[in-house]
TORKOL-4160 file (C-alpha; in steps of 0.2 Angstrom, whole numbers, padded with zeros to 4 digits, m for minus):
73
<pt num="1" X="0034" Y="m0043" Z="0007"/>
<pt num="2" X="0035" Y="m0032" Z="0025"/>
<pt num="3" X="0028" Y="m0016" Z="0023"/>
<pt num="4" X="0041" Y="m0005" Z="0033"/>
<pt num="5" X="0037" Y="0012" Z="0041"/>
<pt num="6" X="0047" Y="0026" Z="0049"/>
<pt num="7" X="0043" Y="0042" Z="0057"/>
<pt num="8" X="0044" Y="0058" Z="0049"/>
<pt num="9" X="0063" Y="0068" Z="0051"/>
<pt num="10" X="0080" Y="0069" Z="0047"/>
<pt num="11" X="0093" Y="0060" Z="0054"/>
<pt num="12" X="0112" Y="0060" Z="0054"/>
<pt num="13" X="0121" Y="0047" Z="0059"/>
<pt num="14" X="0139" Y="0046" Z="0064"/>
<pt num="15" X="0151" Y="0031" Z="0061"/>
<pt num="16" X="0169" Y="0031" Z="0069"/>
<pt num="17" X="0172" Y="0048" Z="0075"/>
<pt num="18" X="0177" Y="0056" Z="0090"/>
<pt num="19" X="0163" Y="0066" Z="0104"/>
<pt num="20" X="0175" Y="0081" Z="0099"/>
<pt num="21" X="0172" Y="0076" Z="0081"/>
<pt num="22" X="0155" Y="0072" Z="0081"/>
<pt num="23" X="0149" Y="0088" Z="0090"/>
<pt num="24" X="0161" Y="0098" Z="0075"/>
<pt num="25" X="0152" Y="0090" Z="0064"/>
<pt num="26" X="0134" Y="0093" Z="0071"/>
<pt num="27" X="0136" Y="0110" Z="0073"/>
<pt num="28" X="0142" Y="0112" Z="0053"/>
<pt num="29" X="0126" Y="0101" Z="0046"/>
<pt num="30" X="0117" Y="0112" Z="0056"/>
<pt num="31" X="0126" Y="0129" Z="0050"/>
<pt num="32" X="0125" Y="0121" Z="0033"/>
<pt num="33" X="0108" Y="0117" Z="0034"/>
<pt num="34" X="0103" Y="0135" Z="0043"/>
<pt num="35" X="0093" Y="0127" Z="0057"/>
<pt num="36" X="0098" Y="0120" Z="0075"/>
<pt num="37" X="0081" Y="0113" Z="0077"/>
<pt num="38" X="0072" Y="0098" Z="0066"/>
<pt num="39" X="0086" Y="0087" Z="0063"/>
<pt num="40" X="0090" Y="0070" Z="0075"/>
<pt num="41" X="0112" Y="0064" Z="0077"/>
<pt num="42" X="0114" Y="0048" Z="0082"/>
<pt num="43" X="0132" Y="0037" Z="0082"/>
<pt num="44" X="0135" Y="0020" Z="0081"/>
<pt num="45" X="0139" Y="0008" Z="0095"/>
<pt num="46" X="0139" Y="m0008" Z="0099"/>
<pt num="47" X="0123" Y="m0014" Z="0100"/>
<pt num="48" X="0114" Y="m0002" Z="0086"/>
<pt num="49" X="0126" Y="m0008" Z="0071"/>
<pt num="50" X="0116" Y="m0026" Z="0072"/>
<pt num="51" X="0099" Y="m0014" Z="0069"/>
<pt num="52" X="0090" Y="m0014" Z="0054"/>
<pt num="53" X="0093" Y="0004" Z="0047"/>
<pt num="54" X="0073" Y="0006" Z="0048"/>
<pt num="55" X="0073" Y="0001" Z="0067"/>
<pt num="56" X="0089" Y="0011" Z="0069"/>
<pt num="57" X="0079" Y="0028" Z="0062"/>
<pt num="58" X="0065" Y="0025" Z="0071"/>
<pt num="59" X="0072" Y="0025" Z="0087"/>
<pt num="60" X="0084" Y="0038" Z="0086"/>
<pt num="61" X="0068" Y="0049" Z="0076"/>
<pt num="62" X="0056" Y="0043" Z="0092"/>
<pt num="63" X="0070" Y="0048" Z="0109"/>
<pt num="64" X="0075" Y="0065" Z="0096"/>
<pt num="65" X="0054" Y="0069" Z="0097"/>
<pt num="66" X="0053" Y="0064" Z="0113"/>
<pt num="67" X="0067" Y="0072" Z="0123"/>
<pt num="68" X="0065" Y="0089" Z="0113"/>
<pt num="69" X="0045" Y="0090" Z="0111"/>
<pt num="70" X="0048" Y="0091" Z="0093"/>
<pt num="71" X="0034" Y="0084" Z="0079"/>
<pt num="72" X="0038" Y="0073" Z="0065"/>
<pt num="73" X="0042" Y="0085" Z="0048"/>
């Protein structure tokens, strides 16, 4: 059995939302969690729908850390 490890962090994945809905949902999630930082958000795309969950999480969290300079939580 292969062991899969992913980067630590928190990720919210949206599917089927338009851009305005996603922005509203991101704001609602941040308000509910009481934080503006520490959560990565992603939307499904034609490309990433074929990825494994582990690969998607790893990619999004790496990208989020690179863009924000955030350290894994």
